[in-house]
TIKE-623471 format. One line per 10 residues: their letters; for each residue x, y, z of N, C-alpha, C, O, CB. Coordinates in nm, 4 decimals, padded with zeros to 6 digits, m for minus. Atoms other than C-alpha are relative to their C-alpha. Glycine has a CB too. Example, Ala and Ser with C-alpha at 12.3 -4.5 7.8 and 13.67 -1.06 7.14 Angstrom:
! residues 2
as> 00.0890:m00.1190:00.0000:01.2300:m00.4500:00.7800:00.0900:00.1200:00.0000:00.1936:00.1181:00.0665:m00.0992:00.0027:00.1246; m00.0820:m00.1190:m00.0060:01.3670:m00.1060:00.7140:m00.0770:00.1090:00.0730:m00.0261:00.2198:00.0899:00.0414:00.0462:m00.1415 .
This chain:
! residues 76
mfklsavgpp> m00.0914:m00.0721:00.0850:09.7363:09.6407:11.2318:00.0388:m00.0892:m00.1170:00.0604:m00.2091:m00.0994:00.1242:00.0461:00.0787; m00.0517:00.0744:00.1136:09.8357:09.5353:10.8813:00.0985:00.0862:m00.0750:00.0925:00.2090:m00.0691:m00.1134:m00.0464:m00.0925; m00.1025:m00.0708:00.0747:10.1281:09.6271:10.6605:m00.0123:m00.0364:m00.1473:m00.0425:m00.1507:m00.1814:00.1415:m00.0334:00.0539; m00.0050:00.0228:00.1436:10.1441:09.6647:10.2833:00.1452:00.0066:m00.0435:00.2206:00.0919:00.0032:m00.0871:00.1036:m00.0775; m00.1356:m00.0069:00.0533:10.4638:09.5898:10.0986:00.0008:m00.0544:m00.1419:m00.0637:m00.1551:m00.1712:00.0992:m00.0786:00.0896; m00.0143:00.0453:00.1378:10.5509:09.5559:09.7326:00.1296:m00.0796:m00.0097:00.2316:m00.0409:00.0473:m00.0005:00.1206:m00.1006; m00.1186:00.0826:00.0167:10.7944:09.2837:09.6345:00.0163:m00.0341:m00.1475:m00.0792:m00.0261:m00.2247:m00.0092:m00.1288:00.0859; m00.0280:00.0220:00.1412:10.9579:09.1902:09.3078:00.0170:m00.1457:m00.0374:m00.0133:m00.2348:00.0420:00.1218:00.0740:m00.0384; m00.0102:00.1344:00.0564:11.0343:08.8852:09.0909:00.0914:m00.0905:00.0802:00.1620:m00.0436:00.1694:00.0488:00.0075:m00.1416; 00.1091:00.0763:00.0582:11.0167:08.5897:09.0828:m00.0892:m00.0629:00.1065:m00.0357:m00.0830:00.2155:00.0549:m00.1074:m00.0909 .
prlaiavtve> 00.0818:m00.0592:00.1037:10.7223:08.5531:09.0712:m00.0294:00.1447:00.0347:m00.0194:00.1855:00.1505:m00.1300:m00.0790:m00.0187; 00.0226:m00.1428:m00.0196:10.6356:08.9141:09.0290:m00.1303:00.0220:00.0767:m00.2379:m00.0166:00.0311:m00.0038:00.0740:m00.1359; 00.1163:m00.0263:m00.0834:10.4005:09.0244:09.3050:m00.0484:00.1422:m00.0212:00.0309:00.2358:m00.0316:00.0324:m00.0240:00.1479; 00.0587:m00.1324:00.0068:10.1630:09.3133:09.2709:m00.0148:00.0560:00.1407:00.0026:00.1759:00.1628:m00.1361:m00.0037:m00.0722; 00.0196:m00.0458:m00.1366:10.0957:09.3263:09.6447:00.0158:m00.1165:00.0968:m00.0177:m00.2306:00.0650:m00.1382:00.0654:00.0162; m00.0053:00.0945:m00.1112:10.1677:09.1458:09.9697:m00.0523:00.0737:00.1222:m00.0111:00.1863:00.1502:00.1464:m00.0558:00.0236; 00.0603:m00.0607:m00.1187:09.9648:09.2165:10.2829:00.0190:m00.0951:00.1167:m00.0070:m00.2149:00.1049:m00.1516:00.0318:m00.0225; m00.0107:00.0819:m00.1202:10.0397:09.0927:10.6325:m00.0951:00.0538:00.1063:m00.1127:00.1747:00.1210:00.1457:m00.0023:00.0529; 00.0924:m00.0339:m00.1079:09.7921:09.0887:10.9196:00.0449:m00.0748:00.1249:00.0702:m00.1952:00.1204:m00.1485:m00.0357:m00.0376; m00.0421:00.0614:m00.1251:09.8888:09.0239:11.2800:m00.0966:m00.1111:00.0414:m00.2184:m00.0940:00.0363:00.0100:00.1057:00.1104 .
dgndrsrrpv> 00.0816:00.1121:m00.0449:09.7664:08.6875:11.4072:m00.0886:00.0453:00.1159:m00.0416:00.1109:00.2088:00.0892:m00.1200:00.0423; 00.0950:m00.0390:m00.1028:09.4562:08.7370:11.6199:m00.0781:00.1257:m00.0333:m00.1754:00.1579:00.0350:00.0712:00.0194:00.1282; 00.0695:m00.1224:00.0393:09.3498:09.0570:11.4430:m00.1034:m00.0336:m00.1081:m00.0896:00.0057:m00.2239:00.1013:00.1076:m00.0513; 00.1021:00.0446:00.0951:09.0413:08.9059:11.2806:m00.0786:00.1161:m00.0596:m00.1285:00.1062:m00.1717:m00.0953:m00.0961:00.0677; 00.0743:m00.1160:00.0502:08.8774:09.2464:11.2440:00.0659:00.0585:m00.1256:m00.0042:00.1052:m00.2153:m00.0099:00.1079:00.1094; m00.0705:m00.0458:00.1201:09.1449:09.3489:10.9908:00.0159:m00.1123:m00.1015:00.0178:m00.0873:m00.2220:00.1370:00.0560:00.0371; m00.0256:00.1126:00.0897:09.1976:09.0024:10.8468:m00.1136:m00.0240:m00.0983:m00.0884:m00.0501:m00.2160:00.0240:m00.1250:00.0803; 00.1145:00.0262:00.0884:08.8452:08.9604:10.7058:m00.0050:00.0950:m00.1207:m00.0200:00.0479:m00.2334:m00.1297:00.0118:00.0792; 00.0031:m00.0872:00.1184:08.8492:09.2746:10.4866:00.1207:m00.0195:m00.0931:00.1082:m00.0045:m00.2146:m00.0062:00.1450:00.0440; m00.1175:00.0273:00.0835:09.2030:09.1948:10.3663:m00.0264:m00.1236:m00.0856:00.0028:m00.1230:m00.2052:00.1275:m00.0202:00.0876 .
etyveaeggg> 00.0329:00.1208:00.0768:09.0891:08.8447:10.2634:m00.0964:00.0318:m00.1131:m00.0781:m00.0147:m00.2256:m00.0603:m00.1074:00.0914; 00.0995:m00.0366:00.1009:08.7908:08.9921:10.0786:00.0648:00.0749:m00.1155:00.0397:00.0439:m00.2319:m00.1109:00.0855:00.0625; m00.0670:m00.0808:00.1032:09.0055:09.2459:09.8917:00.0944:m00.0861:m00.0836:00.0903:m00.0812:m00.2066:00.0781:00.1165:00.0647; m00.0993:00.0803:00.0717:09.2835:09.0014:09.8020:m00.0682:m00.1019:m00.0908:m00.0269:m00.1200:m00.2053:00.0936:m00.0714:00.0992; 00.0708:00.0983:00.0815:09.0413:08.7350:09.6794:m00.0695:00.0660:m00.1186:m00.0744:00.0076:m00.2269:m00.1021:m00.0755:00.0850; 00.0657:m00.0717:00.1095:08.8525:08.9929:09.4694:00.0994:00.0368:m00.1101:00.0613:00.0501:m00.2265:m00.0684:00.1263:00.0529; m00.1034:m00.0363:00.0974:09.1817:09.0822:09.2984:00.0727:m00.1222:m00.0544:00.1709:m00.1081:m00.1274:00.1001:00.0951:00.0631; m00.0554:00.1228:00.0568:09.2626:08.7165:09.2219:00.1055:m00.0692:00.0842:00.1538:m00.1758:00.0458:00.0577:00.0297:m00.1309; m00.1044:00.0582:m00.0835:09.5094:08.6461:09.5026:m00.0549:m00.0916:00.1063:m00.1693:m00.1365:00.0987:00.0805:00.1080:00.0644; 00.0439:00.0889:m00.1056:09.4936:08.4379:09.8145:00.0949:m00.0017:00.1179:00.1890:00.0772:00.1262:m00.0162:m00.1380:m00.0533 .
yaglvrnatv> m00.0768:00.0169:m00.1230:09.6384:08.3286:10.1448:00.1326:m00.0669:m00.0322:00.1352:m00.1720:m00.0963:m00.0793:m00.0829:00.1042; m00.1322:00.0554:00.0279:10.0133:08.2662:10.1286:00.0563:m00.0789:00.1175:00.1471:m00.1601:00.0997:00.0954:00.1108:m00.0367; m00.0455:00.0777:m00.1137:10.0620:08.1325:10.4800:00.0243:00.0834:00.1235:00.0058:00.2051:00.1240:00.1239:m00.0726:m00.0353; m00.0275:m00.0626:m00.1283:10.1561:08.2097:10.8373:00.1503:00.0194:00.0148:00.2274:m00.0757:00.0014:m00.0566:m00.0849:00.1166; m00.1408:m00.0308:m00.0252:10.4882:08.3820:10.9046:00.0177:m00.0006:00.1518:m00.0268:00.0911:00.2209:00.0430:00.1397:m00.0642; m00.0157:00.0152:m00.1444:10.5855:08.2643:11.2505:00.1178:00.0837:00.0516:00.2207:00.0976:m00.0146:00.0202:m00.1484:00.0361; m00.1046:m00.0790:m00.0655:10.7890:08.4820:11.4875:00.0514:00.1124:m00.0894:00.1716:00.1382:m00.0952:00.1157:m00.0901:00.0406; m00.0363:m00.1023:00.0976:10.7853:08.7627:11.2314:00.0536:00.1273:00.0647:00.1389:00.1950:00.0072:m00.1193:00.0335:m00.0851; m00.0384:m00.1232:m00.0681:10.8285:09.0455:11.4819:00.0143:m00.0277:00.1489:m00.0594:m00.1079:00.2062:m00.1038:00.1126:m00.0254; m00.0126:00.0051:m00.1450:10.9510:09.0800:11.8368:m00.0322:00.1388:00.0535:00.0332:00.2368:00.0180:00.1434:m00.0468:00.0443 .
rpdgrtidyh> 00.0422:m00.1270:m00.0603:10.7772:09.3530:12.0346:00.1003:00.0424:00.1078:00.1747:m00.0409:00.1596:m00.1432:m00.0126:00.0606; m00.0913:m00.0474:m00.1052:10.9709:09.5732:12.2815:m00.0176:m00.0729:00.1342:00.0767:m00.0841:00.2125:m00.0205:00.1486:00.0212; 00.0227:00.0723:m00.1259:10.8088:09.3788:12.5665:00.0425:m00.1471:m00.0085:00.0253:m00.2219:00.0877:m00.1473:00.0085:00.0387; m00.0501:00.1357:00.0172:10.9570:09.0542:12.4260:m00.0963:m00.0974:m00.0652:m00.0574:m00.2095:m00.0979:00.0386:m00.0531:00.1301; 00.0970:00.0894:00.0655:10.6382:08.9078:12.2754:00.0380:m00.0186:m00.1461:00.0795:00.0763:m00.2127:m00.1448:00.0565:00.0115; m00.0195:00.0235:00.1429:10.6816:08.7433:11.9369:m00.1368:00.0001:m00.0668:m00.2348:m00.0503:m00.0119:00.0758:m00.1349:m00.0262; 00.1242:m00.0171:00.0740:10.4161:08.8179:11.6769:00.0068:m00.0803:m00.1292:00.1065:m00.0758:m00.2013:m00.0267:00.1496:m00.0297; 00.0148:00.0711:00.1263:10.3000:08.5922:11.3928:m00.0855:00.0848:m00.0931:m00.1724:00.1594:m00.0481:m00.0632:m00.1412:00.0213; 00.0789:m00.0718:00.0998:10.1608:08.7367:11.0701:m00.0584:m00.0966:m00.1016:00.0071:m00.1925:m00.1425:00.0855:00.1057:m00.0706; 00.0606:00.0701:00.1129:09.9178:08.5962:10.8150:00.0338:00.0817:m00.1234:00.0192:00.2040:m00.1231:m00.1570:m00.0180:00.0177 .
rytvteaqyr> m00.0434:m00.0699:00.1208:10.0405:08.6808:10.4644:m00.0921:m00.0343:m00.1161:m00.1250:m00.1506:m00.1396:00.1459:m00.0360:m00.0346; 00.0850:00.0126:00.1183:09.8228:08.7375:10.1581:00.0735:00.0652:m00.1157:00.1375:00.1690:m00.0988:m00.1415:00.0654:00.0222; m00.0684:m00.0564:00.1154:09.9554:08.7976:09.8084:m00.0885:m00.0026:m00.1240:m00.1793:m00.0846:m00.1370:00.1291:m00.0755:m00.0266; 00.0604:m00.0030:00.1328:09.8362:08.8901:09.4619:00.1157:00.0195:m00.0969:00.1855:00.1207:m00.0909:m00.1103:00.1148:m00.0141; m00.1041:m00.0162:00.1006:10.0767:08.8297:09.1752:m00.0542:00.0841:m00.1148:m00.1751:00.1023:m00.1294:00.0500:m00.1378:m00.0512; 00.0418:m00.0790:00.1161:10.0711:09.0425:08.8651:m00.0892:m00.0839:m00.0922:m00.1904:m00.0353:m00.1427:00.1237:00.0522:m00.0777; 00.0786:00.0882:00.0876:09.9416:08.7449:08.6643:m00.1394:m00.0262:00.0574:m00.2378:m00.0259:m00.0166:00.0736:m00.1333:m00.0211; 00.1304:00.0218:m00.0629:09.6628:08.6741:08.9162:m00.0888:00.1242:m00.0154:m00.2077:00.1139:m00.0454:00.0176:m00.0354:00.1497; 00.0767:m00.1244:00.0123:09.5567:09.0376:08.9094:m00.0494:00.0177:m00.1428:m00.1662:00.0499:m00.1643:00.0856:00.1215:00.0423; 00.0397:m00.0153:00.1416:09.5542:09.0500:08.5280:m00.1107:m00.0982:m00.0372:m00.2031:m00.0620:m00.1101:00.1217:m00.0210:m00.0929 .
davgdt> 00.1059:00.0982:00.0250:09.3455:08.7305:08.5144:m00.1312:00.0441:00.0626:m00.2373:00.0299:00.0018:00.0401:m00.1375:00.0543; 00.1229:m00.0413:m00.0711:09.0982:08.8697:08.7701:m00.0696:00.1173:m00.0659:m00.1925:00.1245:m00.0659:00.0324:00.0361:00.1433; 00.0612:m00.1190:00.0595:09.0454:09.1990:08.5877:m00.0168:m00.0135:m00.1516:m00.0697:00.0760:m00.2175:00.0841:00.1232:00.0317; 00.0165:00.0227:00.1429:09.0580:09.0496:08.2390:00.0992:00.0738:m00.0881:00.0730:00.0977:m00.2060:m00.1360:00.0382:m00.0395; m00.1036:m00.0718:00.0741:09.3762:09.2316:08.1350:00.1112:m00.0993:m00.0345:00.1793:m00.1499:00.0547:00.0562:00.1218:00.0831; m00.1039:00.0959:00.0385:09.6094:09.0087:07.9335:00.1154:00.0646:m00.0694:00.2105:m00.0035:m00.1077:m00.0568:m00.1056:m00.0880 .
């Protein structure tokens, strides 16, 4: 499972995507998409969610800023 969320300044982000740790099947296409749009890996968010059964879940976070996106698509 992955979640999309838009966040604002500073710096202004065009997109932030989180992928549950261990979900490599979703992580690979997210990495491909984010890198194609000029963004990259932002880091691991530890203990991001607590499931009803008490398990804590870590998320890998990927971001693309507005500036990165504009550079990648050649829009200045």
